[in-house]
N, CA, C and O of each residue as an XYZ file, in Angstrom:
564
protein
N     -36.699    221.692     48.351
C     -37.948    220.942     48.495
C     -38.475    220.454     47.154
O     -39.180    219.447     47.090
N     -38.137    221.164     46.082
C     -38.681    220.848     44.754
C     -40.204    220.868     44.757
O     -40.846    220.073     44.069
N     -40.779    221.787     45.540
C     -42.228    221.990     45.558
C     -42.550    222.978     44.447
O     -42.252    224.167     44.561
N     -43.151    222.490     43.385
C     -43.417    223.325     42.221
C     -44.906    223.359     41.941
O     -45.444    222.425     41.347
N     -45.584    224.421     42.358
C     -47.023    224.508     42.103
C     -47.330    224.350     40.616
O     -46.616    224.863     39.754
N     -48.412    223.628     40.343
C     -48.815    223.421     38.961
C     -48.220    222.188     38.327
O     -48.644    221.796     37.240
N     -47.248    221.563     38.971
C     -46.668    220.317     38.459
C     -47.140    219.205     39.365
O     -47.076    219.339     40.587
N     -47.607    218.120     38.805
C     -48.210    217.073     39.615
C     -49.507    217.609     40.180
O     -50.181    218.409     39.531
N     -49.865    217.186     41.365
C     -51.102    217.687     41.967
C     -50.819    218.696     43.073
O     -51.759    219.180     43.704
N     -49.564    219.028     43.328
C     -49.237    219.989     44.373
C     -49.580    221.392     43.885
O     -49.100    221.826     42.837
N     -50.418    222.103     44.652
C     -50.834    223.440     44.241
C     -50.466    224.500     45.270
O     -50.864    225.658     45.146
N     -49.713    224.107     46.276
C     -49.384    225.034     47.358
C     -48.226    225.961     47.034
O     -47.775    226.049     45.892
N     -47.763    226.640     48.053
C     -46.679    227.605     47.983
C     -45.345    226.882     47.768
O     -45.027    225.931     48.481
N     -44.574    227.339     46.785
C     -43.277    226.723     46.500
C     -42.293    226.903     47.660
O     -41.369    226.103     47.809
N     -42.475    227.933     48.477
C     -41.553    228.219     49.574
C     -42.100    227.838     50.941
O     -41.563    228.272     51.960
N     -43.161    227.034     50.980
C     -43.800    226.715     52.254
C     -42.859    225.967     53.211
O     -43.007    226.066     54.429
N     -41.911    225.235     52.669
C     -40.948    224.529     53.508
C     -40.000    225.467     54.230
O     -39.312    225.050     55.161
N     -39.952    226.731     53.815
C     -39.123    227.746     54.463
C     -40.002    228.760     55.187
O     -39.700    229.143     56.317
N     -41.083    229.196     54.550
C     -41.899    230.293     55.082
C     -42.680    229.923     56.342
O     -43.128    230.821     57.055
N     -42.856    228.654     56.639
C     -43.582    228.254     57.852
C     -42.650    228.045     59.041
O     -43.073    227.585     60.101
N     -41.393    228.384     58.854
C     -40.415    228.378     59.932
C     -40.071    229.834     60.231
O     -39.924    230.628     59.301
N     -39.941    230.196     61.481
C     -39.635    231.568     61.845
C     -38.185    231.901     61.495
O     -37.269    231.131     61.783
N     -37.997    233.058     60.871
C     -36.645    233.501     60.523
C     -35.922    232.472     59.679
O     -36.459    231.971     58.691
N     -34.698    232.162     60.078
C     -33.933    231.159     59.331
C     -33.806    229.849     60.121
O     -32.858    229.087     59.934
N     -34.789    229.602     61.016
C     -34.725    228.383     61.837
C     -34.771    227.118     60.989
O     -34.336    226.062     61.449
N     -35.287    227.194     59.761
C     -35.301    226.035     58.869
C     -33.885    225.571     58.564
O     -33.675    224.394     58.270
N     -32.910    226.473     58.629
C     -31.519    226.095     58.353
C     -30.949    225.197     59.457
O     -30.092    224.354     59.197
N     -31.433    225.385     60.691
C     -30.947    224.616     61.832
C     -31.860    223.458     62.198
O     -31.419    222.497     62.827
N     -33.137    223.539     61.810
C     -34.113    222.539     62.235
C     -34.218    221.397     61.252
O     -33.655    220.324     61.468
N     -34.933    221.626     60.186
C     -35.128    220.584     59.194
C     -35.772    219.346     59.784
O     -36.104    219.297     60.968
N     -35.935    218.368     58.949
C     -36.500    217.095     59.395
C     -35.901    215.979     58.556
O     -36.025    215.982     57.331
N     -35.258    215.034     59.204
C     -34.686    213.918     58.450
C     -35.783    212.963     57.981
O     -36.887    212.937     58.524
N     -35.448    212.189     56.969
C     -36.375    211.150     56.506
C     -36.446    210.092     57.587
O     -35.419    209.568     58.019
N     -37.651    209.777     58.024
C     -37.887    208.837     59.118
C     -38.047    207.440     58.581
O     -37.546    206.487     59.178
N     -38.733    207.296     57.471
C     -38.909    206.005     56.806
C     -38.488    206.189     55.363
O     -38.932    207.123     54.696
N     -37.632    205.302     54.878
C     -37.146    205.400     53.513
C     -38.263    205.376     52.484
O     -39.420    205.105     52.806
N     -37.905    205.658     51.266
C     -38.889    205.768     50.193
C     -39.571    204.444     49.896
O     -38.941    203.386     49.868
N     -40.882    204.533     49.676
C     -41.701    203.375     49.332
C     -42.328    203.609     47.969
O     -42.823    204.701     47.689
N     -42.308    202.603     47.133
C     -42.949    202.696     45.825
C     -43.932    201.543     45.717
O     -43.576    200.388     45.951
N     -45.167    201.861     45.364
C     -46.161    200.795     45.248
C     -46.287    200.362     43.792
O     -46.043    201.144     42.873
N     -46.667    199.118     43.600
C     -46.875    198.599     42.242
C     -48.001    199.364     41.545
O     -47.985    199.541     40.326
N     -48.974    199.815     42.335
C     -50.108    200.551     41.761
C     -49.699    201.951     41.297
O     -50.307    202.481     40.367
N     -48.704    202.552     41.908
C     -48.249    203.904     41.553
C     -46.728    203.940     41.465
O     -46.086    204.555     42.316
N     -46.124    203.288     40.445
C     -44.664    203.293     40.332
C     -44.092    204.674     40.014
O     -42.881    204.882     40.099
N     -44.966    205.621     39.646
C     -44.511    206.973     39.328
C     -44.373    207.853     40.571
O     -44.026    209.028     40.456
N     -44.644    207.296     41.769
C     -44.523    208.053     43.014
C     -43.677    207.305     44.032
O     -43.765    206.084     44.156
N     -42.862    208.048     44.751
C     -42.153    207.532     45.922
C     -42.702    208.263     47.130
O     -42.828    209.487     47.105
N     -43.032    207.533     48.189
C     -43.512    208.143     49.427
C     -42.447    207.988     50.501
O     -41.785    206.953     50.589
N     -42.289    209.017     51.311
C     -41.411    208.890     52.473
C     -41.966    209.711     53.613
O     -42.731    210.652     53.405
N     -41.569    209.341     54.840
C     -42.040    210.002     56.058
C     -40.939    210.894     56.594
O     -39.771    210.506     56.638
N     -41.324    212.089     57.001
C     -40.409    213.021     57.639
C     -40.700    213.016     59.130
O     -41.860    212.979     59.542
N     -39.654    213.053     59.932
C     -39.844    213.120     61.380
C     -40.021    214.568     61.819
O     -39.920    215.492     61.011
N     -40.282    214.751     63.083
C     -40.331    216.088     63.662
C     -39.010    216.366     64.362
O     -38.558    215.536     65.151
N     -38.372    217.513     64.100
C     -37.097    217.804     64.769
C     -37.322    218.145     66.238
O     -38.413    218.566     66.623
N     -36.314    217.967     67.032
C     -36.402    218.266     68.460
C     -36.124    219.740     68.726
O     -35.841    220.503     67.802
N     -36.204    220.126     69.965
C     -35.940    221.470     70.476
C     -36.856    222.505     69.833
O     -36.450    223.258     68.948
N     -38.094    222.523     70.297
C     -39.107    223.420     69.743
C     -38.777    224.891     69.951
O     -39.263    225.733     69.196
N     -37.971    225.226     70.944
C     -37.613    226.626     71.175
C     -36.775    227.191     70.039
O     -36.782    228.401     69.813
N     -36.060    226.346     69.326
C     -35.208    226.804     68.226
C     -35.931    226.815     66.887
O     -35.336    227.180     65.873
N     -37.204    226.423     66.862
C     -37.895    226.326     65.576
C     -39.360    226.736     65.672
O     -40.244    225.913     65.434
N     -39.631    227.993     66.018
C     -41.022    228.430     66.055
C     -41.656    228.352     64.674
O     -40.960    228.404     63.661
N     -42.967    228.229     64.638
C     -43.694    228.171     63.369
C     -44.301    226.802     63.139
O     -44.195    225.908     63.978
N     -44.934    226.654     61.996
C     -45.631    225.415     61.648
C     -44.668    224.288     61.258
O     -45.004    223.113     61.403
N     -43.498    224.632     60.775
C     -42.438    223.672     60.445
C     -42.814    222.679     59.350
O     -42.625    221.475     59.525
N     -43.342    223.158     58.224
C     -43.532    222.266     57.088
C     -42.156    221.770     56.681
O     -41.219    222.565     56.762
N     -41.964    220.655     56.294
C     -42.757    219.459     56.143
C     -42.353    218.430     57.164
O     -42.215    217.252     56.834
N     -42.158    218.850     58.402
C     -41.868    217.891     59.462
C     -43.127    217.124     59.800
O     -44.237    217.591     59.544
N     -42.954    215.940     60.377
C     -44.066    215.093     60.810
C     -45.093    214.937     59.690
O     -46.290    215.149     59.886
N     -44.603    214.568     58.530
C     -45.419    214.530     57.316
C     -45.125    213.278     56.505
O     -44.127    212.589     56.713
N     -46.029    213.011     55.575
C     -45.764    212.043     54.527
C     -45.711    212.846     53.230
O     -46.555    213.710     52.989
N     -44.716    212.553     52.400
C     -44.533    213.269     51.141
C     -44.489    212.272     49.996
O     -43.973    211.165     50.152
N     -45.026    212.657     48.851
C     -44.968    211.839     47.648
C     -44.225    212.629     46.587
O     -44.552    213.784     46.311
N     -43.230    212.000     45.999
C     -42.383    212.656     44.988
C     -42.311    211.823     43.718
O     -42.507    210.607     43.735
N     -42.025    212.507     42.620
C     -41.768    211.815     41.355
C     -40.322    211.340     41.361
O     -39.418    212.140     41.604
N     -40.080    210.055     41.099
C     -38.703    209.564     41.153
C     -37.806    210.145     40.066
O     -36.592    210.223     40.251
N     -38.377    210.550     38.942
C     -37.560    211.065     37.846
C     -36.838    212.357     38.165
O     -35.659    212.507     37.846
N     -37.543    213.302     38.799
C     -36.933    214.600     39.082
C     -37.014    215.005     40.559
O     -36.518    216.068     40.934
N     -37.632    214.172     41.395
C     -37.724    214.461     42.824
C     -38.764    215.493     43.197
O     -38.861    215.863     44.367
N     -39.555    215.977     42.233
C     -40.532    217.026     42.508
C     -41.617    216.532     43.462
O     -42.046    215.380     43.397
N     -42.047    217.423     44.345
C     -43.117    217.128     45.290
C     -44.439    217.071     44.532
O     -44.812    218.022     43.845
N     -45.148    215.942     44.665
C     -46.455    215.780     44.038
C     -47.549    216.106     45.048
O     -48.508    216.807     44.727
N     -47.404    215.595     46.270
C     -48.328    215.942     47.353
C     -47.640    215.699     48.684
O     -46.638    214.989     48.772
N     -48.207    216.309     49.719
C     -47.692    216.126     51.071
C     -48.825    216.360     52.058
O     -49.760    217.113     51.786
N     -48.727    215.711     53.194
C     -49.703    215.917     54.263
C     -48.962    215.947     55.589
O     -48.197    215.033     55.898
N     -49.188    217.004     56.379
C     -48.552    217.144     57.681
C     -49.540    216.728     58.768
O     -50.637    217.278     58.864
N     -49.140    215.750     59.586
C     -50.014    215.222     60.624
C     -50.066    216.120     61.858
O     -51.153    216.361     62.385
N     -48.940    216.615     62.329
C     -48.909    217.457     63.527
C     -47.964    218.629     63.286
O     -46.750    218.485     63.435
N     -48.515    219.802     62.911
C     -47.659    220.979     62.744
C     -46.961    221.334     64.056
O     -47.542    221.187     65.131
N     -45.726    221.796     63.968
C     -44.915    222.193     65.121
C     -45.028    221.158     66.245
O     -45.494    221.462     67.343
N     -44.604    219.960     65.955
C     -44.709    218.845     66.898
C     -43.739    219.032     68.063
O     -42.529    218.863     67.914
N     -44.285    219.379     69.212
C     -43.476    219.547     70.425
C     -43.522    218.325     71.326
O     -42.935    218.337     72.408
N     -44.211    217.269     70.900
C     -44.494    216.135     71.782
C     -43.928    214.812     71.276
O     -44.231    213.763     71.844
N     -43.122    214.839     70.230
C     -42.542    213.622     69.641
C     -43.636    212.682     69.138
O     -43.599    211.479     69.400
N     -44.598    213.231     68.424
C     -45.692    212.440     67.859
C     -45.337    211.794     66.515
O     -46.159    211.072     65.952
N     -44.156    212.035     66.002
C     -43.831    211.545     64.665
C     -43.821    210.018     64.609
O     -42.921    209.361     65.132
N     -44.836    209.486     63.968
C     -44.981    208.031     63.813
C     -44.303    207.592     62.532
O     -44.138    208.377     61.599
N     -43.917    206.338     62.499
C     -43.146    205.846     61.362
C     -43.943    204.998     60.398
O     -43.451    204.718     59.305
N     -45.124    204.582     60.735
C     -45.770    203.557     59.937
C     -46.975    204.077     59.166
O     -47.849    204.750     59.713
N     -46.994    203.750     57.904
C     -48.135    203.983     57.028
C     -48.432    202.659     56.344
O     -47.513    201.926     55.978
N     -49.698    202.351     56.170
C     -50.085    201.120     55.481
C     -50.893    201.457     54.244
O     -51.745    202.345     54.272
N     -50.625    200.751     53.163
C     -51.396    200.907     51.938
C     -52.508    199.875     51.933
O     -52.327    198.741     52.376
N     -53.660    200.287     51.426
C     -54.806    199.378     51.385
C     -55.767    199.836     50.294
O     -55.707    200.970     49.821
N     -56.640    198.938     49.917
C     -57.775    199.263     49.066
C     -58.998    199.182     49.963
O     -59.339    198.105     50.453
N     -59.664    200.318     50.183
C     -60.797    200.388     51.107
C     -61.966    201.127     50.460
O     -61.777    201.969     49.583
N     -63.153    200.803     50.901
C     -64.331    201.558     50.489
C     -64.425    202.782     51.405
O     -64.552    202.648     52.622
N     -64.363    203.962     50.813
C     -64.471    205.223     51.548
C     -65.507    206.075     50.822
O     -65.380    206.334     49.625
N     -66.524    206.504     51.547
C     -67.573    207.310     50.939
C     -68.331    206.585     49.847
O     -68.806    207.200     48.892
N     -68.441    205.263     49.993
C     -69.215    204.477     49.043
C     -68.468    204.036     47.801
O     -69.061    203.407     46.924
N     -67.180    204.348     47.699
C     -66.422    203.875     46.527
C     -65.060    203.319     46.936
O     -64.475    203.728     47.939
N     -64.579    202.388     46.140
C     -63.288    201.752     46.404
C     -62.170    202.759     46.131
O     -62.135    203.384     45.071
N     -61.256    202.911     47.095
C     -60.140    203.858     46.957
C     -58.835    203.160     47.309
O     -58.807    202.273     48.161
N     -57.760    203.563     46.652
C     -56.407    203.142     47.008
C     -55.918    204.175     48.015
O     -55.734    205.346     47.683
N     -55.709    203.724     49.252
C     -55.451    204.659     50.336
C     -54.164    204.351     51.083
O     -53.587    203.268     50.975
N     -53.747    205.339     51.836
C     -52.678    205.213     52.807
C     -53.347    205.429     54.164
O     -54.029    206.434     54.366
N     -53.158    204.505     55.080
C     -53.748    204.606     56.411
C     -52.605    204.845     57.402
O     -51.592    204.146     57.384
N     -52.789    205.836     58.257
C     -51.742    206.222     59.201
C     -52.352    206.412     60.584
O     -53.247    207.237     60.768
N     -51.866    205.648     61.549
C     -52.284    205.799     62.941
C     -51.189    206.585     63.643
O     -50.102    206.064     63.893
N     -51.482    207.845     63.961
C     -50.463    208.743     64.483
C     -50.430    208.725     66.005
O     -51.429    208.405     66.649
N     -49.288    209.067     66.574
C     -49.169    209.157     68.027
C     -49.910    210.366     68.584
O     -49.988    210.528     69.802
N     -50.460    211.226     67.709
C     -51.256    212.354     68.192
C     -52.689    211.929     68.525
O     -53.504    212.759     68.928
N     -52.999    210.633     68.357
C     -54.303    210.104     68.731
C     -55.312    210.038     67.607
O     -56.470    209.690     67.840
N     -54.898    210.368     66.381
C     -55.811    210.329     65.247
C     -55.405    209.251     64.253
O     -54.228    208.923     64.103
N     -56.410    208.716     63.584
C     -56.204    207.781     62.477
C     -56.540    208.539     61.202
O     -57.618    209.122     61.084
N     -55.619    208.530     60.252
C     -55.773    209.272     59.002
C     -55.891    208.303     57.836
O     -55.220    207.272     57.801
N     -56.745    208.640     56.889
C     -56.837    207.905     55.632
C     -56.685    208.919     54.512
O     -57.472    209.859     54.400
N     -55.660    208.719     53.678
C     -55.361    209.621     52.568
C     -55.443    208.853     51.253
O     -55.158    207.656     51.212
N     -55.829    209.532     50.189
C     -55.755    208.949     48.855
C     -54.280    208.849     48.484
O     -53.564    209.849     48.550
N     -53.808    207.659     48.095
C     -52.386    207.454     47.804
C     -51.919    208.222     46.582
O     -50.753    208.611     46.514
N     -52.791    208.449     45.621
C     -52.383    209.120     44.387
C     -52.329    210.631     44.534
O     -51.456    211.277     43.954
N     -53.257    211.209     45.306
C     -53.380    212.666     45.355
C     -53.039    213.280     46.704
O     -52.807    214.486     46.790
N     -53.004    212.467     47.767
C     -52.775    212.990     49.106
C     -54.018    213.599     49.724
O     -53.949    214.166     50.814
N     -55.160    213.492     49.045
C     -56.406    214.041     49.580
C     -56.733    213.373     50.908
O     -56.711    212.147     51.021
N     -57.038    214.194     51.914
C     -57.456    213.663     53.208
C     -58.884    213.159     53.075
O     -59.792    213.928     52.760
N     -59.082    211.869     53.313
C     -60.411    211.268     53.206
C     -61.068    211.128     54.569
O     -62.269    211.358     54.707
N     -60.281    210.749     55.587
C     -60.809    210.565     56.934
C     -59.716    210.940     57.934
O     -58.549    210.587     57.757
N     -60.107    211.652     58.974
C     -59.239    211.913     60.118
C     -60.113    211.793     61.358
O     -60.891    212.691     61.678
N     -59.970    210.678     62.043
C     -60.807    210.423     63.217
C     -59.940    210.135     64.418
O     -58.861    209.552     64.314
N     -60.439    210.558     65.552
C     -59.754    210.256     66.804
C     -59.746    208.762     67.017
O     -60.780    208.105     66.892
N     -58.585    208.221     67.338
C     -58.477    206.780     67.600
C     -59.246    206.428     68.856
O     -59.264    207.194     69.820
N     -59.878    205.271     68.841
C     -60.627    204.804     69.997
C     -59.880    203.645     70.629
O     -59.339    202.786     69.932
N     -59.853    203.627     71.945
C     -59.166    202.528     72.628
C     -60.168    201.599     73.257
O     -59.785    200.609     73.880
């Protein structure tokens, strides 16, 4: 995973990609890259990619980090800078493929954001540089 606490803005557990899977189910489950790496002109030091949710939930109990997530990595060494999981232990095939970059006013100030409309019924707005969750609202139809 190259999740290294203290490097970049990632401060979580270095083994979270393994410890949130029951037993050794991470060896059989995993999550393939759903959308290839994206690099924005505003942040050329980060690559973002989407991870899908693996199938067969009976073989992968636990939260299953980093499935159904967006991850940002440094292209030089591949280290995880930030990540956000939309639906832990996705048993419903909610893994969406699309994220849009935008400049939006959030909380009264202009932010460079990633907007994600997930199949779980929520619209997410994250800071593109830090992965900070700015808004998570139920989508309205």
